[in-house]
All heavy atoms as TSV, in Angstrom:
chain	resi	resn	atom	element	x	y	z
A	1	LYS	N	N	9.451	14.128	14.748
A	1	LYS	CA	C	9.284	12.951	13.897
A	1	LYS	C	C	9.559	11.652	14.689
A	1	LYS	O	O	9.045	10.604	14.308
A	1	LYS	CB	C	10.183	13.038	12.714
A	1	LYS	CG	C	9.802	14.076	11.697
A	1	LYS	CD	C	10.647	13.948	10.500
A	1	LYS	CE	C	10.176	15.047	9.482
A	1	LYS	NZ	N	10.864	14.900	8.212
A	2	LEU	N	N	10.342	11.694	15.747
A	2	LEU	CA	C	10.684	10.476	16.428
A	2	LEU	C	C	9.458	9.944	17.192
A	2	LEU	O	O	9.427	8.788	17.532
A	2	LEU	CB	C	11.860	10.731	17.392
A	2	LEU	CG	C	13.178	10.967	16.712
A	2	LEU	CD1	C	14.256	11.244	17.764
A	2	LEU	CD2	C	13.585	9.738	15.895
A	3	THR	N	N	8.438	10.796	17.524
A	3	THR	CA	C	7.364	10.334	18.291
A	3	THR	C	C	6.184	9.928	17.390
A	3	THR	O	O	5.153	9.457	17.878
A	3	THR	CB	C	6.849	11.478	19.226
A	3	THR	OG1	O	6.500	12.642	18.426
A	3	THR	CG2	C	7.958	11.912	20.202
A	4	LYS	N	N	6.320	10.109	16.056
A	4	LYS	CA	C	5.254	9.675	15.164
A	4	LYS	C	C	5.246	8.141	15.087
A	4	LYS	O	O	6.263	7.505	15.135
A	4	LYS	CB	C	5.472	10.216	13.764
A	4	LYS	CG	C	5.273	11.719	13.686
A	4	LYS	CD	C	5.563	12.258	12.292
A	4	LYS	CE	C	4.617	11.709	11.300
A	4	LYS	NZ	N	4.828	12.304	9.927
A	5	PRO	N	N	4.091	7.511	14.908
A	5	PRO	CA	C	4.045	6.045	14.751
A	5	PRO	C	C	4.690	5.649	13.430
A	5	PRO	O	O	4.712	6.384	12.438
A	5	PRO	CB	C	2.529	5.751	14.733
A	5	PRO	CG	C	1.821	6.989	14.415
A	5	PRO	CD	C	2.754	8.116	14.832
A	6	ALA	N	N	5.221	4.432	13.449
A	6	ALA	CA	C	5.874	3.897	12.241
A	6	ALA	C	C	4.791	3.620	11.150
A	6	ALA	O	O	3.621	3.329	11.461
A	6	ALA	CB	C	6.555	2.567	12.556
A	7	ASN	N	N	5.195	3.778	9.912
A	7	ASN	CA	C	4.340	3.446	8.796
A	7	ASN	C	C	4.278	1.933	8.626
A	7	ASN	O	O	5.255	1.237	8.830
A	7	ASN	CB	C	4.839	4.048	7.491
A	7	ASN	CG	C	4.669	5.562	7.521
A	7	ASN	OD1	O	3.819	6.117	8.090
A	7	ASN	ND2	N	5.588	6.249	6.771
A	8	LYS	N	N	3.124	1.432	8.270
A	8	LYS	CA	C	2.975	0.044	7.970
A	8	LYS	C	C	3.324	-0.178	6.462
A	8	LYS	O	O	3.210	0.739	5.696
A	8	LYS	CB	C	1.496	-0.400	8.280
A	8	LYS	CG	C	1.170	-0.350	9.706
A	8	LYS	CD	C	-0.355	-0.620	9.862
A	8	LYS	CE	C	-0.793	-0.563	11.331
A	8	LYS	NZ	N	-0.600	0.621	12.023
A	9	VAL	N	N	3.647	-1.430	6.137
A	9	VAL	CA	C	3.893	-1.731	4.769
A	9	VAL	C	C	2.905	-2.804	4.301
A	9	VAL	O	O	2.685	-3.777	5.031
A	9	VAL	CB	C	5.345	-2.255	4.608
A	9	VAL	CG1	C	5.584	-2.708	3.143
A	9	VAL	CG2	C	6.334	-1.211	5.017
A	10	GLY	N	N	2.257	-2.567	3.172
A	10	GLY	CA	C	1.322	-3.507	2.604
A	10	GLY	C	C	1.718	-3.781	1.126
A	10	GLY	O	O	2.715	-3.291	0.650
A	11	VAL	N	N	0.967	-4.666	0.517
A	11	VAL	CA	C	1.168	-4.995	-0.897
A	11	VAL	C	C	-0.162	-4.676	-1.656
A	11	VAL	O	O	-1.239	-5.047	-1.225
A	11	VAL	CB	C	1.521	-6.449	-1.073
A	11	VAL	CG1	C	1.671	-6.812	-2.534
A	11	VAL	CG2	C	2.810	-6.756	-0.311
A	12	LEU	N	N	0.010	-3.943	-2.779
A	12	LEU	CA	C	-1.093	-3.537	-3.575
A	12	LEU	C	C	-1.630	-4.760	-4.388
A	12	LEU	O	O	-0.866	-5.402	-5.099
A	12	LEU	CB	C	-0.679	-2.442	-4.574
A	12	LEU	CG	C	-1.759	-1.921	-5.535
A	12	LEU	CD1	C	-2.906	-1.202	-4.759
A	12	LEU	CD2	C	-1.148	-0.979	-6.544
A	13	LEU	N	N	-2.860	-5.075	-4.211
A	13	LEU	CA	C	-3.492	-6.148	-4.946
A	13	LEU	C	C	-4.296	-5.654	-6.117
A	13	LEU	O	O	-4.348	-6.307	-7.183
A	13	LEU	CB	C	-4.458	-6.926	-4.018
A	13	LEU	CG	C	-3.830	-7.592	-2.809
A	13	LEU	CD1	C	-4.860	-8.300	-1.951
A	13	LEU	CD2	C	-2.709	-8.564	-3.215
A	14	GLU	N	N	-4.973	-4.472	-6.026
A	14	GLU	CA	C	-5.842	-4.003	-7.106
A	14	GLU	C	C	-6.139	-2.579	-6.875
A	14	GLU	O	O	-6.392	-2.147	-5.778
A	14	GLU	CB	C	-7.086	-4.833	-7.124
A	14	GLU	CG	C	-8.058	-4.534	-8.279
A	14	GLU	CD	C	-9.341	-5.418	-8.156
A	14	GLU	OE1	O	-9.391	-6.308	-7.316
A	14	GLU	OE2	O	-10.244	-5.121	-8.976
A	15	LEU	N	N	-6.192	-1.808	-7.963
A	15	LEU	CA	C	-6.743	-0.442	-7.971
A	15	LEU	C	C	-8.210	-0.512	-8.302
A	15	LEU	O	O	-8.554	-1.089	-9.355
A	15	LEU	CB	C	-5.959	0.479	-8.908
A	15	LEU	CG	C	-4.545	0.850	-8.512
A	15	LEU	CD1	C	-3.807	1.494	-9.622
A	15	LEU	CD2	C	-4.522	1.676	-7.250
A	16	LEU	N	N	-9.050	0.036	-7.467
A	16	LEU	CA	C	-10.494	-0.068	-7.692
A	16	LEU	C	C	-11.019	1.096	-8.449
A	16	LEU	O	O	-10.371	2.262	-8.408
A	16	LEU	CB	C	-11.207	-0.257	-6.363
A	16	LEU	CG	C	-10.726	-1.441	-5.487
A	16	LEU	CD1	C	-11.401	-1.468	-4.193
A	16	LEU	CD2	C	-11.001	-2.735	-6.275
A	17	ALA	N	N	-12.129	0.985	-9.126
A	17	ALA	CA	C	-12.689	2.020	-9.941
A	17	ALA	C	C	-13.045	3.310	-9.251
A	17	ALA	O	O	-13.077	4.420	-9.813
A	17	ALA	CB	C	-13.902	1.448	-10.731
A	18	ASP	N	N	-13.365	3.173	-7.916
A	18	ASP	CA	C	-13.806	4.393	-7.164
A	18	ASP	C	C	-12.635	5.170	-6.597
A	18	ASP	O	O	-12.805	6.068	-5.777
A	18	ASP	CB	C	-14.757	4.005	-6.068
A	18	ASP	CG	C	-14.136	3.062	-5.027
A	18	ASP	OD1	O	-12.931	2.683	-5.226
A	18	ASP	OD2	O	-14.817	2.726	-4.051
A	19	GLY	N	N	-11.410	4.830	-7.031
A	19	GLY	CA	C	-10.233	5.623	-6.566
A	19	GLY	C	C	-9.643	5.095	-5.297
A	19	GLY	O	O	-8.759	5.678	-4.722
A	20	THR	N	N	-10.130	3.979	-4.822
A	20	THR	CA	C	-9.508	3.296	-3.645
A	20	THR	C	C	-8.645	2.145	-4.144
A	20	THR	O	O	-8.538	1.871	-5.334
A	20	THR	CB	C	-10.602	2.756	-2.718
A	20	THR	OG1	O	-11.422	1.825	-3.359
A	20	THR	CG2	C	-11.458	3.913	-2.150
A	21	ALA	N	N	-8.012	1.441	-3.220
A	21	ALA	CA	C	-7.167	0.327	-3.557
A	21	ALA	C	C	-7.422	-0.841	-2.620
A	21	ALA	O	O	-7.713	-0.648	-1.449
A	21	ALA	CB	C	-5.693	0.795	-3.485
A	22	LEU	N	N	-7.211	-2.010	-3.153
A	22	LEU	CA	C	-7.267	-3.226	-2.326
A	22	LEU	C	C	-5.830	-3.642	-2.018
A	22	LEU	O	O	-5.008	-3.759	-2.945
A	22	LEU	CB	C	-7.973	-4.355	-3.083
A	22	LEU	CG	C	-8.054	-5.712	-2.441
A	22	LEU	CD1	C	-8.871	-5.611	-1.164
A	22	LEU	CD2	C	-8.630	-6.732	-3.344
A	23	ILE	N	N	-5.492	-3.732	-0.731
A	23	ILE	CA	C	-4.144	-4.082	-0.291
A	23	ILE	C	C	-4.266	-5.216	0.681
A	23	ILE	O	O	-5.314	-5.545	1.256
A	23	ILE	CB	C	-3.416	-2.879	0.316
A	23	ILE	CG1	C	-4.155	-2.303	1.565
A	23	ILE	CG2	C	-3.243	-1.724	-0.673
A	23	ILE	CD1	C	-3.409	-2.607	2.805
A	24	VAL	N	N	-3.095	-5.873	0.874
A	24	VAL	CA	C	-2.962	-6.846	1.939
A	24	VAL	C	C	-1.916	-6.389	2.881
A	24	VAL	O	O	-0.855	-5.869	2.448
A	24	VAL	CB	C	-2.681	-8.288	1.379
A	24	VAL	CG1	C	-1.315	-8.333	0.672
A	24	VAL	CG2	C	-2.758	-9.300	2.450
A	25	GLN	N	N	-2.172	-6.502	4.187
A	25	GLN	CA	C	-1.273	-6.101	5.199
A	25	GLN	C	C	-1.431	-7.010	6.395
A	25	GLN	O	O	-2.561	-7.160	6.904
A	25	GLN	CB	C	-1.444	-4.604	5.611
A	25	GLN	CG	C	-0.297	-4.014	6.360
A	25	GLN	CD	C	-0.290	-4.332	7.840
A	25	GLN	OE1	O	-1.302	-4.483	8.450
A	25	GLN	NE2	N	0.908	-4.416	8.365
A	26	GLY	N	N	-0.410	-7.674	6.813
A	26	GLY	CA	C	-0.490	-8.565	7.946
A	26	GLY	C	C	-1.419	-9.716	7.771
A	26	GLY	O	O	-2.031	-10.148	8.729
A	27	GLY	N	N	-1.575	-10.184	6.502
A	27	GLY	CA	C	-2.448	-11.309	6.254
A	27	GLY	C	C	-3.901	-10.981	6.084
A	27	GLY	O	O	-4.720	-11.875	5.891
A	28	ALA	N	N	-4.272	-9.751	6.159
A	28	ALA	CA	C	-5.675	-9.321	6.006
A	28	ALA	C	C	-5.749	-8.378	4.783
A	28	ALA	O	O	-4.896	-7.579	4.525
A	28	ALA	CB	C	-6.192	-8.640	7.281
A	29	ASP	N	N	-6.938	-8.453	4.134
A	29	ASP	CA	C	-7.176	-7.571	2.980
A	29	ASP	C	C	-7.927	-6.330	3.519
A	29	ASP	O	O	-8.761	-6.446	4.380
A	29	ASP	CB	C	-8.045	-8.247	1.935
A	29	ASP	CG	C	-7.356	-9.439	1.298
A	29	ASP	OD1	O	-6.160	-9.619	1.509
A	29	ASP	OD2	O	-8.019	-10.102	0.475
A	30	TYR	N	N	-7.539	-5.167	2.863
A	30	TYR	CA	C	-8.228	-3.914	3.208
A	30	TYR	C	C	-8.526	-3.149	1.943
A	30	TYR	O	O	-7.730	-3.127	1.009
A	30	TYR	CB	C	-7.346	-3.073	4.082
A	30	TYR	CG	C	-6.972	-3.640	5.420
A	30	TYR	CD1	C	-5.818	-4.369	5.582
A	30	TYR	CD2	C	-7.818	-3.434	6.529
A	30	TYR	CE1	C	-5.487	-4.922	6.799
A	30	TYR	CE2	C	-7.497	-3.982	7.753
A	30	TYR	CZ	C	-6.298	-4.710	7.872
A	30	TYR	OH	O	-5.964	-5.261	9.140
A	31	VAL	N	N	-9.622	-2.408	1.906
A	31	VAL	CA	C	-9.904	-1.418	0.892
A	31	VAL	C	C	-9.537	-0.068	1.525
A	31	VAL	O	O	-10.083	0.247	2.573
A	31	VAL	CB	C	-11.385	-1.439	0.409
A	31	VAL	CG1	C	-11.661	-0.284	-0.547
A	31	VAL	CG2	C	-11.727	-2.805	-0.211
A	32	VAL	N	N	-8.603	0.617	0.909
A	32	VAL	CA	C	-8.030	1.829	1.529
A	32	VAL	C	C	-8.047	2.996	0.585
A	32	VAL	O	O	-8.221	2.842	-0.647
A	32	VAL	CB	C	-6.564	1.552	1.944
A	32	VAL	CG1	C	-6.476	0.452	2.977
A	32	VAL	CG2	C	-5.658	1.239	0.775
A	33	LEU	N	N	-7.917	4.156	1.097
A	33	LEU	CA	C	-7.853	5.406	0.350
A	33	LEU	C	C	-6.406	5.623	-0.118
A	33	LEU	O	O	-5.489	5.098	0.474
A	33	LEU	CB	C	-8.291	6.580	1.211
A	33	LEU	CG	C	-9.734	6.558	1.724
A	33	LEU	CD1	C	-9.961	7.733	2.639
A	33	LEU	CD2	C	-10.684	6.583	0.559
A	34	LEU	N	N	-6.314	6.367	-1.217
A	34	LEU	CA	C	-5.008	6.826	-1.699
A	34	LEU	C	C	-4.774	8.265	-1.378
A	34	LEU	O	O	-5.669	9.100	-1.529
A	34	LEU	CB	C	-4.921	6.615	-3.229
A	34	LEU	CG	C	-5.149	5.199	-3.748
A	34	LEU	CD1	C	-5.182	5.225	-5.281
A	34	LEU	CD2	C	-4.085	4.276	-3.288
A	35	ASP	N	N	-3.566	8.600	-0.961
A	35	ASP	CA	C	-3.233	10.008	-0.731
A	35	ASP	C	C	-3.382	10.748	-2.029
A	35	ASP	O	O	-2.877	10.354	-3.092
A	35	ASP	CB	C	-1.764	10.088	-0.224
A	35	ASP	CG	C	-1.360	11.444	0.157
A	35	ASP	OD1	O	-1.858	12.455	-0.369
A	35	ASP	OD2	O	-0.419	11.617	1.008
A	36	PRO	N	N	-4.113	11.903	-2.017
A	36	PRO	CA	C	-4.350	12.645	-3.246
A	36	PRO	C	C	-2.978	13.120	-3.892
A	36	PRO	O	O	-2.950	13.382	-5.076
A	36	PRO	CB	C	-5.179	13.838	-2.791
A	36	PRO	CG	C	-5.676	13.451	-1.496
A	36	PRO	CD	C	-4.825	12.423	-0.914
A	37	LYS	N	N	-1.921	13.231	-3.114
A	37	LYS	CA	C	-0.671	13.704	-3.656
A	37	LYS	C	C	0.052	12.585	-4.394
A	37	LYS	O	O	1.021	12.811	-5.081
A	37	LYS	CB	C	0.230	14.236	-2.532
A	37	LYS	CG	C	-0.328	15.520	-1.899
A	37	LYS	CD	C	0.585	15.989	-0.767
A	37	LYS	CE	C	0.208	15.199	0.467
A	37	LYS	NZ	N	0.893	15.615	1.642
A	38	LEU	N	N	-0.437	11.353	-4.237
A	38	LEU	CA	C	0.234	10.176	-4.871
A	38	LEU	C	C	-0.365	9.983	-6.244
A	38	LEU	O	O	-1.554	10.035	-6.450
A	38	LEU	CB	C	-0.087	8.940	-4.009
A	38	LEU	CG	C	0.635	7.664	-4.284
A	38	LEU	CD1	C	2.123	7.843	-4.026
A	38	LEU	CD2	C	0.169	6.571	-3.409
A	39	ASP	N	N	0.519	9.798	-7.252
A	39	ASP	CA	C	0.056	9.598	-8.603
A	39	ASP	C	C	-0.316	8.124	-8.752
A	39	ASP	O	O	0.550	7.242	-8.881
A	39	ASP	CB	C	1.186	9.963	-9.607
A	39	ASP	CG	C	0.761	9.839	-11.059
A	39	ASP	OD1	O	-0.416	9.511	-11.305
A	39	ASP	OD2	O	1.640	10.064	-11.901
A	40	ALA	N	N	-1.626	7.825	-8.794
A	40	ALA	CA	C	-2.060	6.422	-8.848
A	40	ALA	C	C	-1.661	5.699	-10.133
A	40	ALA	O	O	-1.509	4.491	-10.102
A	40	ALA	CB	C	-3.622	6.438	-8.730
A	41	SER	N	N	-1.351	6.431	-11.188
A	41	SER	CA	C	-0.958	5.810	-12.419
A	41	SER	C	C	0.447	5.130	-12.293
A	41	SER	O	O	0.821	4.317	-13.149
A	41	SER	CB	C	-0.984	6.807	-13.613
A	41	SER	OG	O	0.009	7.787	-13.409
A	42	THR	N	N	1.196	5.499	-11.298
A	42	THR	CA	C	2.532	4.926	-11.140
A	42	THR	C	C	2.462	3.672	-10.286
A	42	THR	O	O	3.510	2.985	-10.168
A	42	THR	CB	C	3.488	5.944	-10.450
A	42	THR	OG1	O	3.019	6.229	-9.135
A	42	THR	CG2	C	3.639	7.241	-11.254
A	43	LEU	N	N	1.345	3.299	-9.696
A	43	LEU	CA	C	1.246	2.180	-8.809
A	43	LEU	C	C	1.140	0.902	-9.726
A	43	LEU	O	O	0.478	0.936	-10.739
A	43	LEU	CB	C	0.042	2.279	-7.904
A	43	LEU	CG	C	0.045	3.403	-6.907
A	43	LEU	CD1	C	-1.268	3.474	-6.155
A	43	LEU	CD2	C	1.195	3.220	-5.881
A	44	GLU	N	N	1.753	-0.170	-9.259
A	44	GLU	CA	C	1.773	-1.418	-9.916
A	44	GLU	C	C	1.257	-2.518	-9.030
A	44	GLU	O	O	1.593	-2.540	-7.820
A	44	GLU	CB	C	3.165	-1.814	-10.458
A	44	GLU	CG	C	3.711	-0.815	-11.409
A	44	GLU	CD	C	5.158	-1.120	-11.821
A	44	GLU	OE1	O	5.607	-2.265	-11.500
A	44	GLU	OE2	O	5.786	-0.316	-12.479
A	45	ILE	N	N	0.495	-3.457	-9.529
A	45	ILE	CA	C	0.014	-4.593	-8.730
A	45	ILE	C	C	1.207	-5.346	-8.227
A	45	ILE	O	O	2.205	-5.583	-8.903
A	45	ILE	CB	C	-0.864	-5.501	-9.624
A	45	ILE	CG1	C	-2.035	-4.688	-10.221
A	45	ILE	CG2	C	-1.388	-6.707	-8.780
A	45	ILE	CD1	C	-2.903	-3.991	-9.236
A	46	GLY	N	N	1.194	-5.735	-6.977
A	46	GLY	CA	C	2.260	-6.441	-6.312
A	46	GLY	C	C	3.346	-5.523	-5.681
A	46	GLY	O	O	4.271	-6.035	-4.992
A	47	GLN	N	N	3.194	-4.221	-5.876
A	47	GLN	CA	C	4.147	-3.283	-5.307
A	47	GLN	C	C	3.857	-3.094	-3.831
A	47	GLN	O	O	2.750	-3.081	-3.402
A	47	GLN	CB	C	3.981	-1.950	-6.032
A	47	GLN	CG	C	4.984	-0.907	-5.645
A	47	GLN	CD	C	4.876	0.362	-6.550
A	47	GLN	OE1	O	3.774	0.611	-7.099
A	47	GLN	NE2	N	5.952	1.073	-6.667
A	48	ARG	N	N	4.975	-2.957	-3.079
A	48	ARG	CA	C	4.831	-2.654	-1.655
A	48	ARG	C	C	4.459	-1.171	-1.474
A	48	ARG	O	O	5.008	-0.350	-2.220
A	48	ARG	CB	C	6.082	-2.996	-0.914
A	48	ARG	CG	C	6.413	-4.432	-0.937
A	48	ARG	CD	C	7.643	-4.802	-0.122
A	48	ARG	NE	N	8.818	-4.022	-0.524
A	48	ARG	CZ	C	9.876	-3.801	0.237
A	48	ARG	NH1	N	9.930	-4.337	1.425
A	48	ARG	NH2	N	10.888	-3.109	-0.223
A	49	VAL	N	N	3.558	-0.891	-0.574
A	49	VAL	CA	C	3.100	0.476	-0.392
A	49	VAL	C	C	3.162	0.842	1.102
A	49	VAL	O	O	3.069	-0.015	1.963
A	49	VAL	CB	C	1.623	0.696	-0.870
A	49	VAL	CG1	C	1.564	0.624	-2.416
A	49	VAL	CG2	C	0.661	-0.302	-0.283
A	50	LEU	N	N	3.467	2.128	1.370
A	50	LEU	CA	C	3.488	2.613	2.735
A	50	LEU	C	C	2.094	3.035	3.150
A	50	LEU	O	O	1.359	3.724	2.369
A	50	LEU	CB	C	4.412	3.834	2.827
A	50	LEU	CG	C	5.885	3.553	2.718
A	50	LEU	CD1	C	6.676	4.873	2.705
A	50	LEU	CD2	C	6.365	2.698	3.900
A	51	LEU	N	N	1.681	2.636	4.322
A	51	LEU	CA	C	0.350	2.977	4.874
A	51	LEU	C	C	0.529	3.818	6.154
A	51	LEU	O	O	1.388	3.508	6.937
A	51	LEU	CB	C	-0.393	1.673	5.219
A	51	LEU	CG	C	-0.471	0.634	4.130
A	51	LEU	CD1	C	-0.924	-0.687	4.698
A	51	LEU	CD2	C	-1.396	1.085	2.999
A	52	ASN	N	N	-0.318	4.821	6.291
A	52	ASN	CA	C	-0.296	5.568	7.519
A	52	ASN	C	C	-1.133	4.917	8.575
A	52	ASN	O	O	-1.659	3.838	8.348
A	52	ASN	CB	C	-0.698	7.041	7.283
A	52	ASN	CG	C	-2.130	7.209	6.867
A	52	ASN	OD1	O	-2.942	6.281	6.941
A	52	ASN	ND2	N	-2.481	8.413	6.474
A	53	GLU	N	N	-1.277	5.566	9.746
A	53	GLU	CA	C	-2.040	4.920	10.821
A	53	GLU	C	C	-3.489	4.703	10.498
A	53	GLU	O	O	-4.164	3.916	11.113
A	53	GLU	CB	C	-1.884	5.751	12.148
A	53	GLU	CG	C	-2.329	7.194	12.052
A	53	GLU	CD	C	-1.286	8.182	11.533
A	53	GLU	OE1	O	-0.185	7.790	11.170
A	53	GLU	OE2	O	-1.647	9.352	11.400
A	54	ALA	N	N	-4.033	5.434	9.491
A	54	ALA	CA	C	-5.387	5.292	9.033
A	54	ALA	C	C	-5.508	4.260	7.873
A	54	ALA	O	O	-6.539	4.132	7.301
A	54	ALA	CB	C	-6.038	6.558	8.597
A	55	PHE	N	N	-4.378	3.624	7.551
A	55	PHE	CA	C	-4.288	2.633	6.473
A	55	PHE	C	C	-4.441	3.272	5.087
A	55	PHE	O	O	-4.762	2.586	4.115
A	55	PHE	CB	C	-5.233	1.440	6.659
A	55	PHE	CG	C	-4.743	0.438	7.650
A	55	PHE	CD1	C	-4.998	0.620	8.999
A	55	PHE	CD2	C	-4.075	-0.673	7.249
A	55	PHE	CE1	C	-4.553	-0.225	9.948
A	55	PHE	CE2	C	-3.648	-1.600	8.155
A	55	PHE	CZ	C	-3.829	-1.401	9.462
A	56	ALA	N	N	-4.221	4.564	4.964
A	56	ALA	CA	C	-4.237	5.186	3.598
A	56	ALA	C	C	-2.893	4.992	2.993
A	56	ALA	O	O	-1.871	5.028	3.652
A	56	ALA	CB	C	-4.588	6.612	3.717
A	57	VAL	N	N	-2.851	4.714	1.647
A	57	VAL	CA	C	-1.602	4.574	0.949
A	57	VAL	C	C	-0.962	5.985	0.831
A	57	VAL	O	O	-1.556	6.924	0.207
A	57	VAL	CB	C	-1.804	3.957	-0.454
A	57	VAL	CG1	C	-0.488	3.892	-1.219
A	57	VAL	CG2	C	-2.416	2.562	-0.321
A	58	ILE	N	N	0.264	6.155	1.415
A	58	ILE	CA	C	0.918	7.473	1.385
A	58	ILE	C	C	2.233	7.445	0.594
A	58	ILE	O	O	2.860	8.470	0.396
A	58	ILE	CB	C	1.138	7.940	2.804
A	58	ILE	CG1	C	2.071	6.986	3.603
A	58	ILE	CG2	C	-0.143	8.244	3.501
A	58	ILE	CD1	C	2.547	7.489	4.893
A	59	GLY	N	N	2.665	6.257	0.168
A	59	GLY	CA	C	3.965	6.220	-0.576
A	59	GLY	C	C	4.133	4.767	-1.084
A	59	GLY	O	O	3.321	3.924	-0.891
A	60	THR	N	N	5.232	4.657	-1.840
A	60	THR	CA	C	5.579	3.353	-2.441
A	60	THR	C	C	6.984	2.888	-2.115
A	60	THR	O	O	7.829	3.726	-1.779
A	60	THR	CB	C	5.438	3.418	-3.976
A	60	THR	OG1	O	6.352	4.382	-4.445
A	60	THR	CG2	C	3.999	3.761	-4.393
A	61	LEU	N	N	7.207	1.600	-2.252
A	61	LEU	CA	C	8.503	0.984	-2.061
A	61	LEU	C	C	8.723	0.143	-3.281
A	61	LEU	O	O	7.834	-0.109	-4.089
A	61	LEU	CB	C	8.594	0.153	-0.782
A	61	LEU	CG	C	8.373	0.921	0.522
A	61	LEU	CD1	C	8.224	-0.084	1.670
A	61	LEU	CD2	C	9.568	1.812	0.783
A	62	ASP	N	N	9.958	-0.417	-3.437
A	62	ASP	CA	C	10.204	-1.342	-4.514
A	62	ASP	C	C	9.430	-2.661	-4.297
A	62	ASP	O	O	8.970	-2.897	-3.227
A	62	ASP	CB	C	11.707	-1.663	-4.550
A	62	ASP	CG	C	12.525	-0.459	-5.027
A	62	ASP	OD1	O	11.992	0.451	-5.738
A	62	ASP	OD2	O	13.718	-0.393	-4.681
A	63	HIS	N	N	9.354	-3.443	-5.354
A	63	HIS	CA	C	8.731	-4.733	-5.216
A	63	HIS	C	C	9.584	-5.612	-4.271
A	63	HIS	O	O	10.800	-5.523	-4.224
A	63	HIS	CB	C	8.682	-5.476	-6.599
A	63	HIS	CG	C	7.682	-4.861	-7.533
A	63	HIS	ND1	N	6.361	-5.245	-7.503
A	63	HIS	CD2	C	7.787	-3.893	-8.413
A	63	HIS	CE1	C	5.699	-4.560	-8.363
A	63	HIS	NE2	N	6.534	-3.711	-8.999
A	64	ALA	N	N	8.890	-6.451	-3.477
A	64	ALA	CA	C	9.611	-7.389	-2.606
A	64	ALA	C	C	10.251	-8.465	-3.452
A	64	ALA	O	O	9.615	-8.980	-4.405
A	64	ALA	CB	C	8.612	-7.980	-1.608
A	65	GLY	N	N	11.475	-8.797	-3.105
A	65	GLY	CA	C	12.192	-9.816	-3.873
A	65	GLY	C	C	11.959	-11.244	-3.404
A	65	GLY	O	O	12.297	-12.190	-4.024
A	66	THR	N	N	11.344	-11.354	-2.232
A	66	THR	CA	C	11.155	-12.651	-1.602
A	66	THR	C	C	9.759	-12.706	-1.002
A	66	THR	O	O	9.060	-11.665	-0.868
A	66	THR	CB	C	12.161	-12.988	-0.547
A	66	THR	OG1	O	12.027	-11.984	0.517
A	66	THR	CG2	C	13.581	-12.957	-1.081
A	67	GLY	N	N	9.343	-13.891	-0.547
A	67	GLY	CA	C	8.107	-14.024	0.177
A	67	GLY	C	C	7.004	-14.744	-0.637
A	67	GLY	O	O	7.174	-15.031	-1.851
A	68	ALA	N	N	5.935	-15.033	0.020
A	68	ALA	CA	C	4.829	-15.830	-0.560
A	68	ALA	C	C	4.237	-15.160	-1.795
A	68	ALA	O	O	3.839	-15.780	-2.771
A	68	ALA	CB	C	3.754	-16.058	0.482
A	69	LEU	N	N	4.109	-13.819	-1.749
A	69	LEU	CA	C	3.465	-13.104	-2.917
A	69	LEU	C	C	4.413	-13.130	-4.146
A	69	LEU	O	O	3.969	-13.097	-5.241
A	69	LEU	CB	C	3.118	-11.725	-2.549
A	69	LEU	CG	C	1.972	-11.538	-1.560
A	69	LEU	CD1	C	1.810	-10.094	-1.146
A	69	LEU	CD2	C	0.677	-12.081	-2.182
A	70	THR	N	N	5.708	-13.149	-3.895
A	70	THR	CA	C	6.660	-13.261	-5.013
A	70	THR	C	C	6.609	-14.575	-5.683
A	70	THR	O	O	6.676	-14.720	-6.889
A	70	THR	CB	C	8.090	-12.966	-4.518
A	70	THR	OG1	O	8.090	-11.624	-3.949
A	70	THR	CG2	C	9.085	-12.994	-5.623
A	71	LYS	N	N	6.504	-15.659	-4.869
A	71	LYS	CA	C	6.494	-17.007	-5.385
A	71	LYS	C	C	5.223	-17.240	-6.212
A	71	LYS	O	O	5.192	-17.870	-7.201
A	71	LYS	CB	C	6.612	-18.014	-4.257
A	71	LYS	CG	C	7.890	-17.920	-3.629
A	71	LYS	CD	C	7.927	-18.937	-2.403
A	71	LYS	CE	C	9.211	-18.749	-1.644
A	71	LYS	NZ	N	9.271	-19.553	-0.404
């Protein structure tokens, strides 16, 4: 596990009708896939999400308490 790349963190902007999601990561918007093991009904707009090296959403984190998106 120590040799695996770190997960990126993005913010969920929108769940799209085709089962993908619009996220922002590093100041850029991406349309990404959702891990099939992830329950999409639990995702909330503005929630921080974990992204793998292919930018697929693989997990969730709590909402960010600070930053431009919070304001």
